[in-house]
MARBA-3410 file (N, C-alpha, C, O; in Angstrom, 1 decimal):
113
18.6,-34.9,-4.6,18.1,-34.3,-3.3,17.4,-35.4,-2.5,16.7,-36.2,-3.0 ~ 17.7,-35.4,-1.2,17.2,-36.5,-0.3,15.8,-36.1,0.2,15.5,-34.9,0.2 ~ 15.0,-37.0,0.5,13.6,-36.8,0.9,13.5,-35.9,2.1,12.6,-35.0,2.2 ~ 14.4,-36.0,3.1,14.4,-35.2,4.3,14.6,-33.7,3.9,14.0,-32.9,4.5 ~ 15.5,-33.5,2.9,15.7,-32.1,2.5,14.5,-31.5,1.8,14.2,-30.4,2.0
13.9,-32.3,1.0,12.7,-31.9,0.3,11.5,-31.6,1.3,10.9,-30.6,1.1 ~ 11.4,-32.5,2.3,10.3,-32.2,3.3,10.6,-30.9,4.0,9.7,-30.2,4.3 ~ 11.8,-30.7,4.4,12.2,-29.5,5.1,11.9,-28.3,4.2,11.4,-27.3,4.7 ~ 12.3,-28.3,3.0,12.1,-27.2,2.1,10.6,-26.9,1.9,10.1,-25.8,1.9 ~ 9.8,-28.0,1.6,8.4,-27.8,1.4,7.7,-27.3,2.7,6.8,-26.5,2.6
8.2,-27.8,3.8,7.6,-27.4,5.1,7.9,-25.9,5.3,7.0,-25.2,5.8 ~ 9.1,-25.4,5.0,9.4,-24.0,5.1,8.5,-23.1,4.2,8.2,-22.0,4.6 ~ 8.2,-23.6,3.0,7.4,-22.9,2.1,5.9,-22.9,2.4,5.1,-22.2,1.8 ~ 5.5,-23.8,3.2,4.1,-24.1,3.5,3.6,-23.1,4.6,2.8,-23.5,5.5 ~ 3.9,-21.9,4.4,3.5,-20.8,5.3,3.4,-19.5,4.5,4.3,-19.2,3.7
2.3,-18.8,4.6,2.0,-17.7,3.8,3.1,-16.6,3.7,3.5,-16.2,2.6 ~ 3.7,-16.2,4.8,4.7,-15.2,4.8,6.0,-15.7,4.3,6.8,-15.0,3.6 ~ 6.4,-16.9,4.6,7.6,-17.5,4.1,7.5,-17.7,2.6,8.5,-17.4,1.9 ~ 6.4,-18.2,2.1,6.2,-18.4,0.7,6.3,-17.0,-0.1,7.0,-16.9,-1.1 ~ 5.7,-16.0,0.5,5.7,-14.7,-0.1,7.2,-14.1,-0.1,7.6,-13.5,-1.1
7.9,-14.3,1.0,9.2,-13.8,1.1,10.1,-14.5,0.1,10.9,-13.9,-0.5 ~ 10.0,-15.8,0.0,10.8,-16.6,-0.9,10.5,-16.1,-2.4,11.5,-15.9,-3.2 ~ 9.3,-15.9,-2.7,8.9,-15.4,-4.1,9.5,-14.1,-4.3,10.0,-13.8,-5.4 ~ 9.5,-13.2,-3.3,10.1,-11.8,-3.5,11.6,-12.0,-3.7,12.2,-11.2,-4.5 ~ 12.2,-12.8,-3.0,13.7,-13.0,-3.1,14.0,-13.6,-4.4,15.1,-13.2,-5.0
13.2,-14.5,-4.9,13.5,-15.1,-6.3,13.4,-13.9,-7.3,14.2,-13.9,-8.2 ~ 12.4,-13.1,-7.2,12.2,-12.0,-8.1,13.4,-11.0,-8.0,13.7,-10.4,-9.0 ~ 13.9,-10.8,-6.8,14.9,-9.8,-6.6,16.3,-10.2,-7.3,17.1,-9.3,-7.5 ~ 16.5,-11.4,-7.6,17.7,-11.8,-8.2,18.8,-12.1,-7.2,18.6,-12.1,-6.0 ~ 20.0,-12.4,-7.7,21.1,-12.8,-6.8,21.6,-11.7,-5.8,22.2,-12.1,-4.8
21.3,-10.5,-6.1,21.7,-9.4,-5.1,20.8,-9.5,-3.9,21.2,-9.0,-2.8 ~ 19.6,-10.0,-4.0,18.7,-10.1,-2.8,18.1,-8.8,-2.4,18.1,-7.8,-3.2 ~ 17.6,-8.8,-1.2,16.9,-7.6,-0.6,17.4,-7.4,0.8,17.7,-8.4,1.5 ~ 17.4,-6.2,1.2,17.7,-5.8,2.6,16.5,-6.3,3.5,15.4,-6.3,3.0 ~ 16.8,-6.6,4.7,15.8,-7.1,5.6,14.7,-6.1,5.8,13.5,-6.5,5.8
15.0,-4.9,5.9,14.0,-3.8,6.1,13.1,-3.7,4.9,11.9,-3.6,5.0 ~ 13.6,-3.8,3.7,12.9,-3.7,2.5,11.9,-4.9,2.4,10.8,-4.8,2.0 ~ 12.4,-6.1,2.7,11.6,-7.3,2.7,10.5,-7.3,3.7,9.4,-7.6,3.4 ~ 10.8,-6.9,4.9,9.8,-6.7,6.0,8.7,-5.8,5.5,7.5,-6.0,5.7 ~ 9.1,-4.6,5.0,8.1,-3.6,4.5,7.3,-4.2,3.4,6.0,-3.9,3.4
7.9,-4.8,2.4,7.1,-5.4,1.3,6.1,-6.4,1.8,5.0,-6.5,1.2 ~ 6.4,-7.2,2.8,5.5,-8.2,3.3,4.6,-7.6,4.4,3.6,-8.3,4.8 ~ 4.8,-6.4,4.8,4.0,-5.8,5.8,4.0,-6.6,7.1,3.0,-6.8,7.7 ~ 5.2,-7.0,7.5,5.4,-7.7,8.8,6.5,-7.0,9.6,7.3,-6.3,9.1 ~ 6.5,-7.3,10.9,7.5,-6.7,11.8,8.9,-7.4,11.5,8.9,-8.6,11.1
9.9,-6.6,11.7,11.3,-7.2,11.5,11.5,-8.5,12.3,12.2,-9.4,11.8 ~ 11.0,-8.5,13.5,11.2,-9.7,14.3,10.5,-10.9,13.7,11.0,-12.1,13.8 ~ 9.4,-10.7,13.1,8.6,-11.8,12.5,9.4,-12.2,11.2,9.5,-13.4,10.9 ~ 9.9,-11.3,10.5,10.7,-11.6,9.3,11.9,-12.5,9.7,12.2,-13.4,9.0 ~ 12.6,-12.1,10.7,13.7,-12.9,11.2,13.4,-14.3,11.4,14.1,-15.3,11.1
12.2,-14.5,12.1,11.8,-15.9,12.4,11.5,-16.7,11.1,12.0,-17.8,10.9 ~ 10.8,-16.0,10.1,10.5,-16.7,8.9,11.7,-17.0,8.0,11.9,-18.0,7.4 ~ 12.6,-16.0,8.0,13.9,-16.2,7.2,14.7,-17.3,7.8,15.3,-18.1,7.1 ~ 14.7,-17.4,9.1,15.5,-18.5,9.8,14.9,-19.8,9.3,15.7,-20.8,9.1 ~ 13.6,-20.0,9.2,13.0,-21.2,8.7,13.5,-21.5,7.3,13.8,-22.6,6.9
13.5,-20.5,6.4,13.9,-20.7,5.0,15.4,-21.0,4.9,15.8,-21.8,4.1 ~ 16.2,-20.3,5.8,17.6,-20.6,5.8,17.9,-22.0,6.3,18.8,-22.7,5.7 ~ 17.2,-22.4,7.3,17.3,-23.8,7.8,17.0,-24.9,6.7,17.6,-25.9,6.7 ~ 16.1,-24.5,5.9,15.7,-25.4,4.8,16.7,-25.3,3.6,16.6,-26.0,2.6 ~ 17.6,-24.4,3.7,18.6,-24.2,2.6,18.1,-23.4,1.4,18.7,-23.5,0.3
17.0,-22.7,1.6,16.4,-22.0,0.5,16.9,-20.5,0.3,16.8,-19.9,-0.7 ~ 17.4,-19.9,1.4,17.9,-18.6,1.3,19.3,-18.5,2.0,19.6,-19.3,2.9 ~ 20.0,-17.4,1.6,21.3,-17.1,2.3,21.2,-15.7,2.8,20.3,-14.9,2.4 ~ 22.1,-15.4,3.6,22.2,-14.0,4.1,23.6,-13.5,4.2,24.5,-14.3,4.3 ~ 23.8,-12.2,4.0,25.1,-11.6,4.1,25.0,-10.2,4.6,24.0,-9.6,4.4
26.0,-9.8,5.2,26.0,-8.4,5.7,26.6,-7.5,4.7,27.7,-7.8,4.1 ~ 26.0,-6.3,4.5,26.5,-5.3,3.6,26.4,-4.0,4.4,25.4,-3.3,4.4 ~ 27.5,-3.6,5.0,27.5,-2.4,5.8,26.7,-2.7,7.0,26.9,-3.6,7.8 ~ 25.7,-1.9,7.2,24.8,-2.0,8.4,23.6,-2.9,8.1,22.7,-3.1,9.0 ~ 23.4,-3.3,6.8,22.3,-4.0,6.4,22.6,-5.5,6.3,23.7,-5.9,6.1
21.5,-6.3,6.5,21.6,-7.7,6.2,20.8,-7.9,4.9,19.6,-7.5,4.8 ~ 21.4,-8.6,4.0,20.8,-8.9,2.7,20.4,-10.3,2.6,21.3,-11.2,3.0 ~ 19.2,-10.6,2.2,18.8,-12.0,2.0,18.6,-12.3,0.5,18.2,-11.4,-0.2 ~ 19.0,-13.5,0.1,18.9,-13.9,-1.3,18.4,-15.3,-1.4,18.7,-16.1,-0.6 ~ 17.6,-15.6,-2.5,17.2,-16.9,-2.7,18.4,-17.8,-3.2,19.3,-17.2,-3.8
18.4,-19.0,-2.8,19.4,-19.9,-3.3,18.8,-20.6,-4.5,18.0,-21.6,-4.4 ~ 19.3,-20.2,-5.7,18.7,-20.7,-6.9,19.1,-22.2,-7.2,18.3,-22.9,-7.8 ~ 20.2,-22.6,-6.7,20.6,-24.0,-6.9,19.7,-24.9,-6.0,19.2,-25.9,-6.5 ~ 19.4,-24.5,-4.8,18.4,-25.2,-4.0,17.1,-25.2,-4.6,16.4,-26.3,-4.5 ~ 16.6,-24.1,-5.1,15.3,-24.1,-5.8,15.3,-25.0,-7.0,14.3,-25.7,-7.2
16.3,-25.0,-7.8,16.4,-25.9,-8.9,16.4,-27.3,-8.5,15.8,-28.2,-9.2 ~ 17.1,-27.6,-7.5,17.2,-29.0,-7.0,15.8,-29.5,-6.5,15.4,-30.6,-6.8 ~ 15.1,-28.6,-5.8,13.7,-28.9,-5.3,12.8,-29.1,-6.5,12.0,-30.1,-6.6 ~ 12.8,-28.2,-7.5,12.0,-28.4,-8.7,12.3,-29.6,-9.4,11.4,-30.3,-9.9 ~ 13.6,-29.9,-9.5,14.0,-31.1,-10.2,13.5,-32.4,-9.5,13.1,-33.3,-10.2
13.6,-32.4,-8.2,13.1,-33.5,-7.5,11.6,-33.7,-7.7,11.1,-34.8,-7.9 ~ 10.8,-32.6,-7.7,9.4,-32.6,-7.8,8.9,-33.1,-9.2,7.9,-33.7,-9.4 ~ 9.8,-32.8,-10.2,9.4,-33.1,-11.6,10.2,-34.2,-12.2,10.1,-34.5,-13.4 ~ 11.0,-34.9,-11.4,11.9,-36.0,-11.8,11.1,-37.0,-12.6,11.6,-37.5,-13.6 ~ 10.0,-37.4,-12.2,9.2,-38.5,-12.9,8.1,-38.0,-13.7,7.2,-38.7,-14.1
8.1,-36.7,-14.0,7.0,-36.1,-14.8,7.1,-36.6,-16.2,8.2,-36.9,-16.7 ~ 6.0,-36.7,-16.8,5.9,-37.0,-18.2,6.5,-38.3,-18.6,7.1,-38.5,-19.6 ~ 6.4,-39.3,-17.7,6.9,-40.6,-17.9,8.4,-40.7,-18.1,8.9,-41.6,-18.8 ~ 9.1,-39.8,-17.5,10.6,-39.8,-17.6,11.1,-39.0,-18.8,12.3,-38.9,-18.9 ~ 10.3,-38.5,-19.6,10.7,-37.8,-20.8,10.9,-36.3,-20.4,10.4,-35.9,-19.4
11.8,-35.6,-21.1,12.0,-34.2,-20.8,10.6,-33.5,-20.8,9.7,-33.7,-21.6 ~ 10.4,-32.7,-19.8,9.1,-32.1,-19.5,9.1,-30.7,-20.1,9.9,-29.8,-19.8 ~ 8.1,-30.4,-20.8,7.8,-29.0,-21.3,6.5,-28.6,-20.6,5.6,-29.4,-20.4 ~ 6.4,-27.4,-20.1,5.3,-27.0,-19.3,3.9,-27.3,-20.0,3.0,-27.7,-19.3 ~ 3.8,-27.1,-21.3,2.6,-27.3,-22.0,2.2,-28.8,-21.9,1.0,-29.1,-21.9
3.2,-29.7,-21.9,2.9,-31.1,-21.8,2.3,-31.5,-20.4,1.6,-32.5,-20.3 ~ 2.7,-30.8,-19.4,2.3,-31.2,-18.1,0.9,-30.6,-17.6,0.4,-31.0,-16.6 ~ 0.4,-29.7,-18.4,-0.9,-29.1,-18.0,-2.0,-29.7,-18.8,-1.9,-30.0,-20.0 ~ -3.1,-30.0,-18.1,-4.2,-30.6,-18.8,-4.7,-29.5,-19.9,-4.7,-28.3,-19.6 ~ -5.1,-30.0,-21.0,-5.6,-29.1,-22.0,-6.9,-28.5,-21.6,-7.8,-29.1,-21.0
-7.0,-27.2,-21.8,-8.3,-26.5,-21.5,-9.3,-26.7,-22.7,-8.9,-26.7,-23.8 ~ -10.5,-27.0,-22.3,-11.5,-27.2,-23.4,-11.7,-25.9,-24.2,-11.7,-24.8,-23.6 ~ -11.8,-26.1,-25.5,-12.1,-25.0,-26.3,-13.5,-24.6,-26.3,-14.3,-25.3,-25.7 ~ -13.9,-23.4,-26.8,-15.2,-23.0,-26.7,-16.2,-23.9,-27.5,-17.3,-24.1,-27.0 ~ -15.7,-24.5,-28.6,-16.6,-25.4,-29.3,-16.8,-26.7,-28.5,-17.8,-27.4,-28.7
-15.8,-27.1,-27.7,-15.9,-28.3,-26.9,-16.9,-28.1,-25.8,-17.6,-29.1,-25.4 ~ -17.0,-26.9,-25.3,-18.0,-26.6,-24.2,-19.4,-26.5,-24.7,-20.3,-26.8,-24.0 ~ -19.6,-26.0,-25.9,-20.9,-25.7,-26.5,-21.6,-27.0,-26.8,-22.8,-26.9,-27.3
END
């Protein structure tokens, strides 16, 4: 993934409604969500949703398709995986990364006492 694409994706996600929309679409799976359902879940006007989805689509993070009278939006899982891969590429000194290896250890109760 090129740096310009990463910056565009991170910029699109760096807004409260867009981040929430993307997370909902990730949860929804490949079938996605109808525009009205997504706007209602986010408690925003459909016109605002259109603006935010356009930013996510421009960054390559979501796709849209028409199903009858509805527009369905879905997360692009390949783009999400590419972004995560770019962000973690050098994690753990180049070794395969396990989530537990990347988090600082929490002090135990006896360490705190």
